PyMOL CGO cylinders between C-alpha atoms (Angstrom):
from pymol import cmd
from pymol.cgo import CYLINDER

trace = [
    CYLINDER, -23.33, -9.40, 7.02, -24.86, -7.02, 4.54, 0.3, 1, 1, 1, 1, 1, 1,
    CYLINDER, -24.86, -7.02, 4.54, -22.98, -5.90, 1.43, 0.3, 1, 1, 1, 1, 1, 1,
    CYLINDER, -22.98, -5.90, 1.43, -20.71, -2.89, 2.16, 0.3, 1, 1, 1, 1, 1, 1,
    CYLINDER, -20.71, -2.89, 2.16, -22.09, 0.46, 1.05, 0.3, 1, 1, 1, 1, 1, 1,
    CYLINDER, -22.09, 0.46, 1.05, -21.16, 2.37, -2.06, 0.3, 1, 1, 1, 1, 1, 1,
    CYLINDER, -21.16, 2.37, -2.06, -18.28, 4.82, -1.72, 0.3, 1, 1, 1, 1, 1, 1,
    CYLINDER, -18.28, 4.82, -1.72, -19.11, 8.39, -2.76, 0.3, 1, 1, 1, 1, 1, 1,
    CYLINDER, -19.11, 8.39, -2.76, -16.40, 10.94, -3.61, 0.3, 1, 1, 1, 1, 1, 1,
    CYLINDER, -16.40, 10.94, -3.61, -16.99, 14.52, -2.41, 0.3, 1, 1, 1, 1, 1, 1,
    CYLINDER, -16.99, 14.52, -2.41, -15.85, 17.58, -4.36, 0.3, 1, 1, 1, 1, 1, 1,
    CYLINDER, -15.85, 17.58, -4.36, -13.43, 20.08, -2.83, 0.3, 1, 1, 1, 1, 1, 1,
    CYLINDER, -13.43, 20.08, -2.83, -15.17, 22.53, -0.50, 0.3, 1, 1, 1, 1, 1, 1,
    CYLINDER, -15.17, 22.53, -0.50, -14.11, 26.19, -0.86, 0.3, 1, 1, 1, 1, 1, 1,
    CYLINDER, -14.11, 26.19, -0.86, -14.10, 26.56, 2.97, 0.3, 1, 1, 1, 1, 1, 1,
    CYLINDER, -14.10, 26.56, 2.97, -11.33, 23.97, 3.44, 0.3, 1, 1, 1, 1, 1, 1,
    CYLINDER, -11.33, 23.97, 3.44, -8.10, 25.55, 4.53, 0.3, 1, 1, 1, 1, 1, 1,
    CYLINDER, -8.10, 25.55, 4.53, -9.79, 28.82, 5.53, 0.3, 1, 1, 1, 1, 1, 1,
    CYLINDER, -9.79, 28.82, 5.53, -10.93, 30.27, 8.85, 0.3, 1, 1, 1, 1, 1, 1,
    CYLINDER, -10.93, 30.27, 8.85, -14.47, 29.14, 7.98, 0.3, 1, 1, 1, 1, 1, 1,
    CYLINDER, -14.47, 29.14, 7.98, -13.38, 25.48, 8.01, 0.3, 1, 1, 1, 1, 1, 1,
    CYLINDER, -13.38, 25.48, 8.01, -14.74, 23.74, 11.11, 0.3, 1, 1, 1, 1, 1, 1,
    CYLINDER, -14.74, 23.74, 11.11, -13.70, 20.22, 10.10, 0.3, 1, 1, 1, 1, 1, 1,
    CYLINDER, -13.70, 20.22, 10.10, -10.62, 18.19, 10.91, 0.3, 1, 1, 1, 1, 1, 1,
    CYLINDER, -10.62, 18.19, 10.91, -9.08, 16.55, 7.86, 0.3, 1, 1, 1, 1, 1, 1,
    CYLINDER, -9.08, 16.55, 7.86, -7.21, 13.26, 7.63, 0.3, 1, 1, 1, 1, 1, 1,
    CYLINDER, -7.21, 13.26, 7.63, -4.89, 13.07, 4.63, 0.3, 1, 1, 1, 1, 1, 1,
    CYLINDER, -4.89, 13.07, 4.63, -3.45, 9.69, 3.62, 0.3, 1, 1, 1, 1, 1, 1,
    CYLINDER, -3.45, 9.69, 3.62, -0.61, 10.05, 1.14, 0.3, 1, 1, 1, 1, 1, 1,
    CYLINDER, -0.61, 10.05, 1.14, -0.51, 6.98, -1.13, 0.3, 1, 1, 1, 1, 1, 1,
    CYLINDER, -0.51, 6.98, -1.13, -2.09, 4.49, 1.29, 0.3, 1, 1, 1, 1, 1, 1,
    CYLINDER, -2.09, 4.49, 1.29, -1.36, 0.86, 0.46, 0.3, 1, 1, 1, 1, 1, 1,
    CYLINDER, -1.36, 0.86, 0.46, -3.45, -1.39, 2.71, 0.3, 1, 1, 1, 1, 1, 1,
    CYLINDER, -3.45, -1.39, 2.71, -7.23, -1.41, 2.09, 0.3, 1, 1, 1, 1, 1, 1,
    CYLINDER, -7.23, -1.41, 2.09, -8.32, -2.52, 5.60, 0.3, 1, 1, 1, 1, 1, 1,
    CYLINDER, -8.32, -2.52, 5.60, -6.31, 0.33, 7.19, 0.3, 1, 1, 1, 1, 1, 1,
    CYLINDER, -6.31, 0.33, 7.19, -7.96, 2.89, 4.92, 0.3, 1, 1, 1, 1, 1, 1,
    CYLINDER, -7.96, 2.89, 4.92, -11.38, 1.33, 5.55, 0.3, 1, 1, 1, 1, 1, 1,
    CYLINDER, -11.38, 1.33, 5.55, -10.87, 1.51, 9.32, 0.3, 1, 1, 1, 1, 1, 1,
    CYLINDER, -10.87, 1.51, 9.32, -9.75, 5.14, 9.02, 0.3, 1, 1, 1, 1, 1, 1,
    CYLINDER, -9.75, 5.14, 9.02, -12.83, 5.89, 6.92, 0.3, 1, 1, 1, 1, 1, 1,
    CYLINDER, -12.83, 5.89, 6.92, -15.03, 4.46, 9.68, 0.3, 1, 1, 1, 1, 1, 1,
    CYLINDER, -15.03, 4.46, 9.68, -13.15, 6.61, 12.23, 0.3, 1, 1, 1, 1, 1, 1,
    CYLINDER, -13.15, 6.61, 12.23, -13.77, 9.68, 10.05, 0.3, 1, 1, 1, 1, 1, 1,
    CYLINDER, -13.77, 9.68, 10.05, -17.48, 8.82, 9.84, 0.3, 1, 1, 1, 1, 1, 1,
    CYLINDER, -17.48, 8.82, 9.84, -17.67, 8.54, 13.63, 0.3, 1, 1, 1, 1, 1, 1,
    CYLINDER, -17.67, 8.54, 13.63, -15.74, 11.75, 14.30, 0.3, 1, 1, 1, 1, 1, 1,
    CYLINDER, -15.74, 11.75, 14.30, -16.94, 13.99, 11.47, 0.3, 1, 1, 1, 1, 1, 1,
    CYLINDER, -16.94, 13.99, 11.47, -13.44, 14.32, 10.01, 0.3, 1, 1, 1, 1, 1, 1,
    CYLINDER, -13.44, 14.32, 10.01, -13.05, 14.47, 6.24, 0.3, 1, 1, 1, 1, 1, 1,
    CYLINDER, -13.05, 14.47, 6.24, -10.85, 11.82, 4.63, 0.3, 1, 1, 1, 1, 1, 1,
    CYLINDER, -10.85, 11.82, 4.63, -8.52, 12.80, 1.79, 0.3, 1, 1, 1, 1, 1, 1,
    CYLINDER, -8.52, 12.80, 1.79, -6.73, 10.10, -0.22, 0.3, 1, 1, 1, 1, 1, 1,
    CYLINDER, -6.73, 10.10, -0.22, -3.72, 11.13, -2.31, 0.3, 1, 1, 1, 1, 1, 1,
    CYLINDER, -3.72, 11.13, -2.31, -3.00, 8.98, -5.35, 0.3, 1, 1, 1, 1, 1, 1,
    CYLINDER, -3.00, 8.98, -5.35, -1.53, 6.67, -6.33, 0.3, 1, 1, 1, 1, 1, 1,
    CYLINDER, -1.53, 6.67, -6.33, -3.48, 4.34, -4.06, 0.3, 1, 1, 1, 1, 1, 1,
    CYLINDER, -3.48, 4.34, -4.06, -2.28, 0.80, -3.42, 0.3, 1, 1, 1, 1, 1, 1,
    CYLINDER, -2.28, 0.80, -3.42, -5.79, -0.50, -4.12, 0.3, 1, 1, 1, 1, 1, 1,
    CYLINDER, -5.79, -0.50, -4.12, -8.97, 0.30, -6.02, 0.3, 1, 1, 1, 1, 1, 1,
    CYLINDER, -8.97, 0.30, -6.02, -11.84, 2.05, -4.25, 0.3, 1, 1, 1, 1, 1, 1,
    CYLINDER, -11.84, 2.05, -4.25, -13.95, -0.92, -5.31, 0.3, 1, 1, 1, 1, 1, 1,
    CYLINDER, -13.95, -0.92, -5.31, -11.71, -3.29, -3.28, 0.3, 1, 1, 1, 1, 1, 1,
    CYLINDER, -11.71, -3.29, -3.28, -13.90, -5.54, -1.13, 0.3, 1, 1, 1, 1, 1, 1,
    CYLINDER, -13.90, -5.54, -1.13, -11.41, -5.38, 1.77, 0.3, 1, 1, 1, 1, 1, 1,
    CYLINDER, -11.41, -5.38, 1.77, -11.62, -1.58, 1.80, 0.3, 1, 1, 1, 1, 1, 1,
    CYLINDER, -11.62, -1.58, 1.80, -15.41, -1.59, 1.69, 0.3, 1, 1, 1, 1, 1, 1,
    CYLINDER, -15.41, -1.59, 1.69, -15.70, -4.34, 4.29, 0.3, 1, 1, 1, 1, 1, 1,
    CYLINDER, -15.70, -4.34, 4.29, -13.46, -2.48, 6.78, 0.3, 1, 1, 1, 1, 1, 1,
    CYLINDER, -13.46, -2.48, 6.78, -15.67, 0.60, 6.37, 0.3, 1, 1, 1, 1, 1, 1,
    CYLINDER, -15.67, 0.60, 6.37, -18.78, -1.58, 6.74, 0.3, 1, 1, 1, 1, 1, 1,
    CYLINDER, -18.78, -1.58, 6.74, -22.03, 0.23, 6.01, 0.3, 1, 1, 1, 1, 1, 1,
    CYLINDER, -22.03, 0.23, 6.01, -20.65, 3.59, 7.19, 0.3, 1, 1, 1, 1, 1, 1,
    CYLINDER, -20.65, 3.59, 7.19, -19.40, 4.71, 3.77, 0.3, 1, 1, 1, 1, 1, 1,
    CYLINDER, -19.40, 4.71, 3.77, -22.39, 7.04, 3.16, 0.3, 1, 1, 1, 1, 1, 1,
    CYLINDER, -22.39, 7.04, 3.16, -21.35, 8.94, 6.32, 0.3, 1, 1, 1, 1, 1, 1,
    CYLINDER, -21.35, 8.94, 6.32, -17.72, 9.36, 5.21, 0.3, 1, 1, 1, 1, 1, 1,
    CYLINDER, -17.72, 9.36, 5.21, -16.69, 12.66, 3.70, 0.3, 1, 1, 1, 1, 1, 1,
    CYLINDER, -16.69, 12.66, 3.70, -14.15, 11.41, 1.15, 0.3, 1, 1, 1, 1, 1, 1,
    CYLINDER, -14.15, 11.41, 1.15, -12.08, 13.20, -1.47, 0.3, 1, 1, 1, 1, 1, 1,
    CYLINDER, -12.08, 13.20, -1.47, -9.45, 11.72, -3.77, 0.3, 1, 1, 1, 1, 1, 1,
    CYLINDER, -9.45, 11.72, -3.77, -6.57, 13.90, -5.00, 0.3, 1, 1, 1, 1, 1, 1,
    CYLINDER, -6.57, 13.90, -5.00, -4.18, 13.18, -7.85, 0.3, 1, 1, 1, 1, 1, 1,
    CYLINDER, -4.18, 13.18, -7.85, -1.12, 14.48, -6.01, 0.3, 1, 1, 1, 1, 1, 1,
    CYLINDER, -1.12, 14.48, -6.01, 0.08, 16.06, -2.78, 0.3, 1, 1, 1, 1, 1, 1,
    CYLINDER, 0.08, 16.06, -2.78, 0.28, 19.34, -4.67, 0.3, 1, 1, 1, 1, 1, 1,
    CYLINDER, 0.28, 19.34, -4.67, -3.54, 19.24, -4.78, 0.3, 1, 1, 1, 1, 1, 1,
    CYLINDER, -3.54, 19.24, -4.78, -3.53, 19.10, -0.95, 0.3, 1, 1, 1, 1, 1, 1,
    CYLINDER, -3.53, 19.10, -0.95, -1.08, 22.00, -0.83, 0.3, 1, 1, 1, 1, 1, 1,
    CYLINDER, -1.08, 22.00, -0.83, -3.43, 24.01, -3.06, 0.3, 1, 1, 1, 1, 1, 1,
    CYLINDER, -3.43, 24.01, -3.06, -6.21, 23.55, -0.48, 0.3, 1, 1, 1, 1, 1, 1,
    CYLINDER, -6.21, 23.55, -0.48, -4.44, 23.74, 2.88, 0.3, 1, 1, 1, 1, 1, 1,
    CYLINDER, -4.44, 23.74, 2.88, -1.96, 26.46, 3.82, 0.3, 1, 1, 1, 1, 1, 1,
    CYLINDER, -1.96, 26.46, 3.82, 1.26, 25.16, 5.36, 0.3, 1, 1, 1, 1, 1, 1,
    CYLINDER, 1.26, 25.16, 5.36, 0.29, 26.38, 8.84, 0.3, 1, 1, 1, 1, 1, 1,
    CYLINDER, 0.29, 26.38, 8.84, -2.91, 24.27, 8.71, 0.3, 1, 1, 1, 1, 1, 1,
    CYLINDER, -2.91, 24.27, 8.71, -1.02, 21.03, 8.02, 0.3, 1, 1, 1, 1, 1, 1,
    CYLINDER, -1.02, 21.03, 8.02, 0.52, 18.74, 10.63, 0.3, 1, 1, 1, 1, 1, 1,
    CYLINDER, 0.52, 18.74, 10.63, 2.55, 15.86, 9.19, 0.3, 1, 1, 1, 1, 1, 1,
    CYLINDER, 2.55, 15.86, 9.19, 3.24, 12.69, 11.14, 0.3, 1, 1, 1, 1, 1, 1,
    CYLINDER, 3.24, 12.69, 11.14, 6.68, 11.14, 10.77, 0.3, 1, 1, 1, 1, 1, 1,
    CYLINDER, 6.68, 11.14, 10.77, 9.28, 9.19, 12.70, 0.3, 1, 1, 1, 1, 1, 1,
    CYLINDER, 9.28, 9.19, 12.70, 11.72, 11.92, 11.53, 0.3, 1, 1, 1, 1, 1, 1,
    CYLINDER, 11.72, 11.92, 11.53, 9.97, 14.62, 13.59, 0.3, 1, 1, 1, 1, 1, 1,
    CYLINDER, 9.97, 14.62, 13.59, 11.63, 16.43, 16.47, 0.3, 1, 1, 1, 1, 1, 1,
    CYLINDER, 11.63, 16.43, 16.47, 8.60, 16.96, 18.70, 0.3, 1, 1, 1, 1, 1, 1,
    CYLINDER, 8.60, 16.96, 18.70, 5.62, 14.95, 19.90, 0.3, 1, 1, 1, 1, 1, 1,
    CYLINDER, 5.62, 14.95, 19.90, 2.12, 15.17, 18.47, 0.3, 1, 1, 1, 1, 1, 1,
    CYLINDER, 2.12, 15.17, 18.47, 0.95, 15.99, 22.02, 0.3, 1, 1, 1, 1, 1, 1,
    CYLINDER, 0.95, 15.99, 22.02, 2.90, 19.27, 21.96, 0.3, 1, 1, 1, 1, 1, 1,
    CYLINDER, 2.90, 19.27, 21.96, 1.03, 20.48, 18.87, 0.3, 1, 1, 1, 1, 1, 1,
    CYLINDER, 1.03, 20.48, 18.87, -1.96, 22.84, 19.08, 0.3, 1, 1, 1, 1, 1, 1,
    CYLINDER, -1.96, 22.84, 19.08, -4.78, 21.61, 16.85, 0.3, 1, 1, 1, 1, 1, 1,
    CYLINDER, -4.78, 21.61, 16.85, -7.85, 23.52, 15.70, 0.3, 1, 1, 1, 1, 1, 1,
    CYLINDER, -7.85, 23.52, 15.70, -10.69, 22.74, 13.33, 0.3, 1, 1, 1, 1, 1, 1,
    CYLINDER, -10.69, 22.74, 13.33, -9.51, 23.16, 9.77, 0.3, 1, 1, 1, 1, 1, 1,
    CYLINDER, -9.51, 23.16, 9.77, -6.26, 21.32, 10.48, 0.3, 1, 1, 1, 1, 1, 1,
    CYLINDER, -6.26, 21.32, 10.48, -5.13, 18.65, 8.00, 0.3, 1, 1, 1, 1, 1, 1,
    CYLINDER, -5.13, 18.65, 8.00, -3.48, 15.69, 9.73, 0.3, 1, 1, 1, 1, 1, 1,
    CYLINDER, -3.48, 15.69, 9.73, -1.16, 14.18, 7.11, 0.3, 1, 1, 1, 1, 1, 1,
    CYLINDER, -1.16, 14.18, 7.11, 0.10, 10.58, 7.15, 0.3, 1, 1, 1, 1, 1, 1,
    CYLINDER, 0.10, 10.58, 7.15, 2.36, 8.71, 4.75, 0.3, 1, 1, 1, 1, 1, 1,
    CYLINDER, 2.36, 8.71, 4.75, 2.10, 5.24, 3.28, 0.3, 1, 1, 1, 1, 1, 1,
    CYLINDER, 2.10, 5.24, 3.28, 2.32, 2.23, 5.55, 0.3, 1, 1, 1, 1, 1, 1,
    CYLINDER, 2.32, 2.23, 5.55, 5.66, 0.93, 4.24, 0.3, 1, 1, 1, 1, 1, 1,
    CYLINDER, 5.66, 0.93, 4.24, 7.63, 4.13, 3.54, 0.3, 1, 1, 1, 1, 1, 1,
    CYLINDER, 7.63, 4.13, 3.54, 6.01, 6.97, 5.45, 0.3, 1, 1, 1, 1, 1, 1,
    CYLINDER, 6.01, 6.97, 5.45, 5.87, 10.41, 3.89, 0.3, 1, 1, 1, 1, 1, 1,
    CYLINDER, 5.87, 10.41, 3.89, 9.06, 10.11, 1.89, 0.3, 1, 1, 1, 1, 1, 1,
    CYLINDER, 9.06, 10.11, 1.89, 12.20, 12.25, 2.08, 0.3, 1, 1, 1, 1, 1, 1,
    CYLINDER, 12.20, 12.25, 2.08, 10.90, 15.02, -0.18, 0.3, 1, 1, 1, 1, 1, 1,
    CYLINDER, 10.90, 15.02, -0.18, 7.88, 15.82, 2.03, 0.3, 1, 1, 1, 1, 1, 1,
    CYLINDER, 7.88, 15.82, 2.03, 9.86, 15.28, 5.24, 0.3, 1, 1, 1, 1, 1, 1,
    CYLINDER, 9.86, 15.28, 5.24, 12.47, 17.78, 4.06, 0.3, 1, 1, 1, 1, 1, 1,
    CYLINDER, 12.47, 17.78, 4.06, 9.98, 20.34, 2.77, 0.3, 1, 1, 1, 1, 1, 1,
    CYLINDER, 9.98, 20.34, 2.77, 7.83, 20.21, 5.92, 0.3, 1, 1, 1, 1, 1, 1,
    CYLINDER, 7.83, 20.21, 5.92, 10.50, 19.61, 8.58, 0.3, 1, 1, 1, 1, 1, 1,
    CYLINDER, 10.50, 19.61, 8.58, 9.01, 22.40, 10.73, 0.3, 1, 1, 1, 1, 1, 1,
    CYLINDER, 9.01, 22.40, 10.73, 5.49, 20.87, 10.54, 0.3, 1, 1, 1, 1, 1, 1,
    CYLINDER, 5.49, 20.87, 10.54, 6.45, 17.28, 11.51, 0.3, 1, 1, 1, 1, 1, 1,
    CYLINDER, 6.45, 17.28, 11.51, 5.32, 15.55, 14.70, 0.3, 1, 1, 1, 1, 1, 1,
    CYLINDER, 5.32, 15.55, 14.70, 5.81, 12.01, 15.95, 0.3, 1, 1, 1, 1, 1, 1,
    CYLINDER, 5.81, 12.01, 15.95, 3.87, 9.56, 18.09, 0.3, 1, 1, 1, 1, 1, 1,
    CYLINDER, 3.87, 9.56, 18.09, 6.21, 8.08, 20.72, 0.3, 1, 1, 1, 1, 1, 1,
    CYLINDER, 6.21, 8.08, 20.72, 6.69, 4.35, 21.19, 0.3, 1, 1, 1, 1, 1, 1,
    CYLINDER, 6.69, 4.35, 21.19, 9.24, 2.15, 22.96, 0.3, 1, 1, 1, 1, 1, 1,
    CYLINDER, 9.24, 2.15, 22.96, 12.56, 1.97, 21.13, 0.3, 1, 1, 1, 1, 1, 1,
    CYLINDER, 12.56, 1.97, 21.13, 13.66, -1.36, 19.70, 0.3, 1, 1, 1, 1, 1, 1,
    CYLINDER, 13.66, -1.36, 19.70, 10.16, -2.86, 19.75, 0.3, 1, 1, 1, 1, 1, 1,
    CYLINDER, 10.16, -2.86, 19.75, 8.53, -1.94, 16.43, 0.3, 1, 1, 1, 1, 1, 1,
    CYLINDER, 8.53, -1.94, 16.43, 9.40, 0.17, 13.38, 0.3, 1, 1, 1, 1, 1, 1,
    CYLINDER, 9.40, 0.17, 13.38, 6.15, 2.11, 13.50, 0.3, 1, 1, 1, 1, 1, 1,
    CYLINDER, 6.15, 2.11, 13.50, 2.59, 2.19, 14.77, 0.3, 1, 1, 1, 1, 1, 1,
    CYLINDER, 2.59, 2.19, 14.77, -0.15, 0.84, 12.52, 0.3, 1, 1, 1, 1, 1, 1,
    CYLINDER, -0.15, 0.84, 12.52, -1.50, 3.64, 10.31, 0.3, 1, 1, 1, 1, 1, 1,
    CYLINDER, -1.50, 3.64, 10.31, -5.11, 3.29, 11.46, 0.3, 1, 1, 1, 1, 1, 1,
    CYLINDER, -5.11, 3.29, 11.46, -3.98, 3.39, 15.10, 0.3, 1, 1, 1, 1, 1, 1,
    CYLINDER, -3.98, 3.39, 15.10, -1.76, 6.43, 14.47, 0.3, 1, 1, 1, 1, 1, 1,
    CYLINDER, -1.76, 6.43, 14.47, -4.64, 8.28, 12.82, 0.3, 1, 1, 1, 1, 1, 1,
    CYLINDER, -4.64, 8.28, 12.82, -6.90, 7.41, 15.77, 0.3, 1, 1, 1, 1, 1, 1,
    CYLINDER, -6.90, 7.41, 15.77, -4.38, 8.73, 18.30, 0.3, 1, 1, 1, 1, 1, 1,
    CYLINDER, -4.38, 8.73, 18.30, -3.81, 11.97, 16.37, 0.3, 1, 1, 1, 1, 1, 1,
    CYLINDER, -3.81, 11.97, 16.37, -7.40, 12.69, 15.42, 0.3, 1, 1, 1, 1, 1, 1,
    CYLINDER, -7.40, 12.69, 15.42, -8.77, 12.18, 18.90, 0.3, 1, 1, 1, 1, 1, 1,
    CYLINDER, -8.77, 12.18, 18.90, -6.05, 14.39, 20.40, 0.3, 1, 1, 1, 1, 1, 1,
    CYLINDER, -6.05, 14.39, 20.40, -7.09, 17.11, 17.93, 0.3, 1, 1, 1, 1, 1, 1,
    CYLINDER, -7.09, 17.11, 17.93, -10.76, 16.57, 18.81, 0.3, 1, 1, 1, 1, 1, 1,
    CYLINDER, -10.76, 16.57, 18.81, -9.96, 16.58, 22.55, 0.3, 1, 1, 1, 1, 1, 1,
    CYLINDER, -9.96, 16.58, 22.55, -8.23, 19.93, 22.25, 0.3, 1, 1, 1, 1, 1, 1,
    CYLINDER, -8.23, 19.93, 22.25, -11.36, 21.29, 20.57, 0.3, 1, 1, 1, 1, 1, 1,
    CYLINDER, -11.36, 21.29, 20.57, -13.71, 19.83, 23.22, 0.3, 1, 1, 1, 1, 1, 1,
    CYLINDER, -13.71, 19.83, 23.22, -14.96, 17.12, 20.83, 0.3, 1, 1, 1, 1, 1, 1,
    CYLINDER, -14.96, 17.12, 20.83, -17.10, 19.39, 18.61, 0.3, 1, 1, 1, 1, 1, 1,
    CYLINDER, -17.10, 19.39, 18.61, -20.35, 17.77, 17.52, 0.3, 1, 1, 1, 1, 1, 1,
    CYLINDER, -20.35, 17.77, 17.52, -19.62, 14.48, 19.29, 0.3, 1, 1, 1, 1, 1, 1,
    CYLINDER, -19.62, 14.48, 19.29, -21.55, 12.78, 22.07, 0.3, 1, 1, 1, 1, 1, 1,
    CYLINDER, -21.55, 12.78, 22.07, -20.58, 10.14, 24.58, 0.3, 1, 1, 1, 1, 1, 1,
]
cmd.load_cgo(trace, "trace")
C-alpha cells in the first residue's frame, strides 16, 4: 500500500451558508476516533461534500490511522477545521443546519435537504452534548434502529445514511453511477 496522502486544510468559502452554496457539508463536532473520521473523509471525497471538523479533536491530523482510513483520497477532500462550534454557527444559519441526535423527535427521513445544508454530528462517545441538543431542539433528527440492541449507530455509518439521503433528495448532483 502506498503512503497515505497529505491532508490539506481549506479556508472558509464566503458562499457557504448562502443561497449560492451548492455543496452539502458534514460537520463533526469533536470527533474522537481517527478511522471513523478517515472513512467519512473518503465518503466526502466520493460525494463532493465538504468536511468540517470542530475542535478539540481526539487525534492529530497527522495520525496514521486517520490518513490510512482516507487512503490516497485526501487531496480530493474539502476539509476545514474550526476552533469551536460557534465558528460553524458564524457560517451556517440555523435553518441550514440539521443536527443528528438520539434525543430528536423526528426521523432524518422526514427532513427536507438541499445543497448548502450542514449535517451536524456529535462525538462518538457522547453525541452532541446537552447544550447543543437544547439550543437546537427544533433542528434535531434521529436515525432509527431497533430498541435494546445498540446504544447508537457507528458515526461513519450514520454520516453515510444521512449524506446519501440528502444527495438522493437532490438527485445526486454531480455524481455518476
